[in-house]
C-alpha positions as CSV (number, residue, x, y, z in Angstrom):
1,X,0.0,0.0,0.0
2,X,1.4,3.4,-1.0
3,X,1.4,6.3,1.5
4,X,-1.4,7.9,-0.4
5,X,-3.5,4.8,-0.1
6,X,-2.7,4.7,3.6
7,X,-3.9,8.3,3.8
8,X,-7.2,7.5,2.1
9,X,-7.8,4.5,4.3
10,X,-7.0,6.6,7.4
11,X,-9.4,9.4,6.5
12,X,-12.1,7.0,5.6
13,X,-11.8,5.7,9.1
14,X,-12.0,9.2,10.7
15,X,-14.8,10.3,8.5
16,X,-16.9,7.4,9.6
17,X,-15.9,7.7,13.2
18,X,-14.8,11.3,14.0
19,X,-11.8,11.6,16.3
20,X,-11.8,14.8,18.3
21,X,-8.3,16.4,18.4
22,X,-6.9,14.1,15.7
23,X,-3.5,14.8,14.3
24,X,-3.5,18.6,14.9
25,X,-4.4,20.7,17.9
26,X,-7.8,21.8,16.8
27,X,-8.2,25.5,16.1
28,X,-11.3,27.3,17.2
29,X,-13.5,28.0,14.2
30,X,-13.7,31.6,13.1
31,X,-16.6,33.3,14.8
32,X,-18.7,35.3,12.4
33,X,-22.1,37.1,13.0
34,X,-25.0,34.8,12.1
35,X,-22.8,31.7,11.5
36,X,-23.7,28.6,13.5
37,X,-21.3,25.6,13.1
38,X,-22.9,22.2,13.6
39,X,-21.3,20.1,16.3
40,X,-20.5,17.4,13.8
41,X,-18.4,19.8,11.8
42,X,-16.5,21.0,14.8
43,X,-15.7,17.4,15.7
44,X,-14.2,16.9,12.3
45,X,-12.1,20.1,12.4
46,X,-8.8,18.4,11.7
47,X,-6.9,21.4,10.4
48,X,-3.9,22.9,12.2
49,X,-4.9,26.5,11.6
50,X,-7.3,28.5,9.4
51,X,-7.4,29.3,5.7
52,X,-10.5,31.6,6.1
53,X,-9.1,35.1,6.2
54,X,-11.8,37.7,5.6
55,X,-9.4,40.2,4.0
56,X,-8.7,37.8,1.2
57,X,-12.4,37.2,0.4
58,X,-13.7,40.5,-0.8
59,X,-15.5,40.6,-4.1
60,X,-17.3,37.3,-3.8
61,X,-14.5,35.1,-5.1
62,X,-15.0,31.6,-6.4
63,X,-13.1,29.3,-4.0
64,X,-11.8,25.9,-4.6
65,X,-11.2,24.0,-1.3
66,X,-9.0,21.0,-1.6
67,X,-9.8,18.3,1.0
68,X,-13.3,19.0,2.1
69,X,-13.0,17.3,5.5
70,X,-16.1,17.8,7.5
71,X,-17.1,20.9,5.5
72,X,-16.4,23.5,8.2
73,X,-14.2,25.8,6.1
74,X,-16.3,25.3,3.0
75,X,-19.2,26.6,5.1
76,X,-17.1,29.6,6.2
77,X,-16.0,30.4,2.7
78,X,-19.7,30.3,1.6
79,X,-20.4,32.8,4.3
80,X,-18.5,35.4,2.3
81,X,-20.0,34.4,-1.1
82,X,-23.6,33.4,-0.9
83,X,-24.4,32.1,-4.4
84,X,-24.7,28.7,-6.0
85,X,-21.4,27.1,-6.8
86,X,-19.4,29.8,-5.0
87,X,-17.4,27.1,-3.2
88,X,-16.1,24.0,-5.0
89,X,-14.9,21.3,-2.5
90,X,-12.8,18.5,-3.8
91,X,-12.0,15.3,-1.9
92,X,-10.8,11.8,-3.0
93,X,-12.3,10.1,0.0
94,X,-15.9,9.0,-0.6
95,X,-16.7,8.7,3.1
96,X,-15.4,12.2,3.7
97,X,-17.5,13.6,0.9
98,X,-20.6,11.9,2.3
99,X,-19.9,13.2,5.8
100,X,-19.4,16.8,4.5
101,X,-22.7,16.6,2.6
102,X,-24.5,15.5,5.7
103,X,-22.9,18.2,7.8
104,X,-23.7,20.9,5.2
105,X,-27.3,19.8,5.2
106,X,-27.4,20.3,9.0
107,X,-25.7,23.7,8.6
108,X,-28.5,24.7,6.2
109,X,-31.1,23.9,8.9
110,X,-29.2,26.0,11.5
111,X,-28.2,28.9,9.3
112,X,-31.1,30.7,7.4
113,X,-28.7,32.4,5.1
114,X,-27.0,29.2,3.9
115,X,-28.2,27.0,1.0
116,X,-26.4,23.7,0.2
117,X,-26.1,24.8,-3.4
118,X,-23.5,27.3,-2.3
119,X,-21.0,24.4,-1.9
120,X,-20.5,22.0,-4.7
121,X,-18.7,18.8,-3.6
122,X,-16.7,17.1,-6.4
123,X,-14.7,13.9,-6.6
124,X,-11.0,14.6,-7.3
125,X,-7.7,15.1,-5.6
126,X,-4.9,17.6,-5.3
127,X,-3.1,16.3,-8.3
128,X,-6.1,16.4,-10.6
129,X,-8.4,19.2,-9.7
130,X,-11.7,19.0,-11.6
131,X,-11.8,22.6,-12.7
132,X,-10.6,24.5,-15.8
133,X,-7.4,26.4,-16.1
134,X,-7.4,29.9,-14.6
135,X,-11.0,29.5,-13.4
136,X,-11.0,30.2,-9.7
137,X,-10.0,33.2,-7.5
138,X,-8.9,31.3,-4.4
139,X,-7.5,27.8,-3.8
140,X,-7.4,26.7,-0.2
141,X,-6.2,23.7,1.8
142,X,-5.8,23.0,5.5
143,X,-3.4,20.4,6.8
144,X,-3.3,18.4,3.6
145,X,-0.3,19.3,1.5
146,X,2.1,18.5,4.4
147,X,1.2,14.9,3.9
148,X,2.7,14.8,0.5
149,X,6.2,13.6,-0.4
150,X,8.2,16.6,-2.0
151,X,7.7,15.5,-5.6
152,X,3.9,15.1,-5.0
153,X,3.8,18.4,-3.2
154,X,5.2,20.0,-6.3
155,X,2.5,18.4,-8.4
156,X,-0.2,19.6,-6.0
157,X,1.1,23.2,-6.1
158,X,1.4,23.1,-9.9
159,X,-2.3,22.1,-10.0
160,X,-3.3,24.9,-7.7
161,X,-1.3,27.4,-9.8
162,X,-2.9,26.0,-13.0
163,X,-6.5,26.6,-11.9
164,X,-6.0,30.0,-10.3
165,X,-6.8,33.2,-12.2
166,X,-3.9,35.6,-12.7
167,X,-3.6,37.5,-9.4
168,X,-5.4,34.7,-7.6
169,X,-4.3,33.3,-4.3
170,X,-3.4,30.0,-2.7
171,X,-4.3,30.0,1.0
172,X,-2.7,27.3,3.0
173,X,-2.4,26.1,6.6
174,X,0.2,23.3,7.2
175,X,2.5,22.0,9.9
176,X,6.2,22.9,9.4
177,X,9.2,21.4,11.2
178,X,11.7,23.5,13.1
179,X,14.4,21.1,12.0
180,X,14.4,18.3,9.4
181,X,12.3,15.3,10.4
182,X,14.4,12.1,10.7
183,X,14.0,9.5,7.9
184,X,12.6,6.8,10.2
185,X,9.6,9.1,10.9
186,X,9.2,10.3,7.3
187,X,8.9,6.7,6.2
188,X,6.1,6.0,8.7
189,X,3.0,6.2,6.4
190,X,0.4,6.4,9.2
191,X,2.3,9.2,11.0
192,X,2.5,11.0,7.7
193,X,-1.3,10.6,7.3
194,X,-1.7,12.0,10.8
195,X,0.3,15.2,9.8
196,X,3.1,14.2,12.1
197,X,6.0,13.2,9.9
198,X,5.7,14.8,6.5
199,X,6.3,18.4,7.5
200,X,9.1,20.4,5.7
201,X,11.1,23.1,7.3
202,X,9.9,26.7,6.7
203,X,12.6,27.4,4.1
204,X,11.8,24.2,2.1
205,X,8.1,25.0,2.3
206,X,8.4,28.5,0.9
207,X,10.9,27.4,-1.7
208,X,8.4,24.9,-3.1
209,X,5.9,27.8,-3.6
210,X,8.5,30.0,-5.3
211,X,9.7,27.2,-7.5
212,X,6.2,26.6,-8.9
213,X,5.9,30.3,-9.8
214,X,4.2,32.2,-7.0
215,X,5.8,35.6,-7.0
216,X,4.6,36.8,-3.6
217,X,4.0,34.9,-0.4
218,X,2.6,36.4,2.8
219,X,2.7,34.8,6.2
220,X,-0.5,35.2,8.1
221,X,0.5,33.3,11.3
222,X,3.2,31.0,12.6
223,X,2.9,29.3,16.0
224,X,3.9,26.1,17.8
225,X,1.3,23.4,17.8
226,X,2.9,20.0,18.5
227,X,6.1,18.4,19.8
228,X,7.5,15.0,18.9
229,X,9.1,13.8,22.1
230,X,12.2,11.6,22.4
231,X,10.6,8.6,24.0
232,X,7.5,8.3,21.7
233,X,9.3,9.0,18.5
234,X,12.9,7.6,19.1
235,X,14.5,11.0,18.9
236,X,17.7,12.3,20.6
237,X,16.0,15.7,21.3
238,X,12.4,16.9,21.1
239,X,11.3,18.3,17.7
240,X,8.8,21.1,17.6
241,X,6.3,21.4,14.8
242,X,4.7,24.7,14.0
243,X,1.5,25.7,12.2
244,X,2.0,28.1,9.3
245,X,-0.8,30.0,7.6
246,X,0.2,31.6,4.3
247,X,-1.1,33.2,1.2
248,X,0.7,32.8,-2.1
249,X,-0.2,35.0,-5.0
250,X,-0.2,34.0,-8.7
251,X,1.9,37.0,-9.8
252,X,5.1,37.1,-11.8
253,X,8.3,36.6,-9.8
254,X,10.3,39.8,-9.9
255,X,13.7,39.7,-11.6
256,X,15.4,39.9,-8.2
257,X,13.4,37.1,-6.7
258,X,10.0,36.5,-5.1
259,X,8.7,38.7,-2.3
260,X,8.1,36.9,1.0
261,X,6.4,39.0,3.7
262,X,6.9,37.8,7.3
263,X,6.0,40.9,9.2
264,X,9.3,42.7,9.0
265,X,9.5,46.5,8.8
266,X,12.1,49.1,7.8
267,X,12.4,52.4,9.8
268,X,14.3,55.4,8.5
269,X,16.1,57.2,11.4
270,X,18.0,59.9,9.4
271,X,17.7,63.7,9.4
272,X,15.7,64.0,6.1
273,X,11.9,63.7,5.9
274,X,12.1,60.7,3.6
275,X,14.6,58.1,2.4
276,X,14.5,56.9,-1.2
277,X,16.7,54.0,-2.2
278,X,16.0,54.6,-5.9
279,X,14.6,51.1,-6.2
280,X,10.9,51.9,-5.4
281,X,11.2,52.1,-1.6
282,X,10.3,55.4,0.0
283,X,10.6,55.5,3.8
284,X,9.1,58.3,5.9
285,X,11.3,59.2,8.8
286,X,10.4,57.4,12.0
287,X,7.5,55.5,10.5
288,X,7.8,51.7,10.2
289,X,7.1,50.4,6.7
290,X,6.3,46.8,6.0
291,X,8.9,45.2,3.7
292,X,9.5,41.8,2.3
293,X,12.4,39.7,3.5
294,X,14.3,40.4,0.3
295,X,14.0,44.2,0.7
296,X,14.8,44.0,4.4
297,X,18.1,42.3,3.6
298,X,19.0,44.8,0.9
299,X,18.1,47.8,3.1
300,X,19.9,46.3,6.1
301,X,23.1,45.9,4.1
302,X,23.4,49.6,3.0
303,X,26.4,51.3,4.4
304,X,24.3,53.9,6.1
305,X,23.2,53.0,9.7
306,X,20.1,55.2,9.4
307,X,17.7,52.3,8.7
308,X,16.5,49.9,11.4
309,X,15.2,46.5,10.2
310,X,12.9,44.8,12.7
311,X,12.5,41.1,13.1
312,X,9.8,38.9,11.6
313,X,6.5,39.0,13.5
314,X,5.2,36.1,11.4
315,X,2.0,38.0,10.9
316,X,1.4,40.2,7.9
317,X,-1.9,41.5,6.4
318,X,-0.8,44.0,3.8
319,X,0.8,47.4,3.4
320,X,4.3,48.5,3.0
321,X,6.3,49.6,0.0
322,X,7.3,46.4,-1.9
């Protein structure tokens, strides 16, 4: 049995018998006015973070959700775009599709604004998304892509890139590892299915996005969520896993490299009112300006000591001069 077959088998089991707290520390569902989340959905909230960021959902976008799970985030996406077919949810696991369908029917009973036609559930997987090229505004996945081996992760990201419209965004939440996961854990197929052994390091994860062609990546959140202890996982020292929420934009990669925003700022401390680096970055004296990591490195390397570069906050929601 391949690791993907093991994953399908595993999620068939948890679709038929929900396991509260499975694989990831459950995140509290986004609280929105007039939104009631059925208990069954919450019990199947297997994600490690959230892909539903209201600032990304203006203009009633068409959203493709990969790995429907219990339907919770599909319901949340529908909250922002209340029309038939606004959300397309794809899952290869029949039992999961059936569970999500039942849960969405319950949600329709509890939420007067919601109609089950708002979410269309389709058979498919991350490597073969059943939608046309450049046809959706948003692709989202929560705690799925970390399961894939690196080559398969590349295929999944290429598929997401294919179906996004120019300027569209890939919203993801995945575990990442603070140091490389040992091979004996990476080869454990069930641990991989449980989101415990397939995580890449932050640098590897971001590089995969850039290699596929995403020209801008923004980090929405990064926080600890699990630890692999020495005794249980045969390690010489504990290995911390983190949850990373990110948004990658289908825009061209600049000639000097992709822009990755991690919450860093540049602050001009000189005597003039403004600092202009003649490369498109204008800094007002004493006012922090959000900059991507690439720009932070360039400005920080200037001979002048009049620019202060702050550390990454691992939280970014727009703005700045890049």
